[in-house]
N, C-alpha and C positions, 0 to 999 in steps of 0.2 A: 566613609570618606566622605567628606565636603567639596562640590563642585570648584573649578576652579577662580580665584575670586583677578581683579584687577584692580592697583593705584596708580593714580595720574604722579608722572613726576615732574613737575613745573619746569616752567621752559622760559629765561629772563627775557623778554621782551615779548613774550604773546601776553595777550588779553586773554586766549581760552585755553581750551586743554592740550592743545598738542599732539603731537604723536606718542611720548616718552611713557614708558608703563612699566610695573614691577606687577606679573605675575605670580600668584601662590596656588600652590592646588595640593592636594590631597592629607596625610592629615586629620589633623581638628582644625575647627577655625583660629587656633588661638599658640599650634603649632603644627606649621606645615610643610609638608615632606622637601616641598619642593619648591623652587624661586628663578624667578627668567626678569633682563631685563630687555625691553627693545626699545629699539629708537625709531624705528618704523611705522608702529602701529601697527603691529604683529605679521608682518612680513618678514623680519629675521627676530630670530631670540638668540641671550645669550647666559647662558646658563651663573648662577651668582651660587658656586656650591659650599661655600663659606659662612652663610647667610645665617645660623646659628651659634656658628662661635663668638 
């Protein structure tokens, strides 16, 4: 199993990373088991259930 990784989701109008992220983990580097989205830099998360479909 691999450690969680985060990816920045660009926010229109900002010239820095902002707070939006996609976080993936588990599985392998090319096929993670779980996918989440956070719009507030890890204060809350939404599961992305069909990310593999």
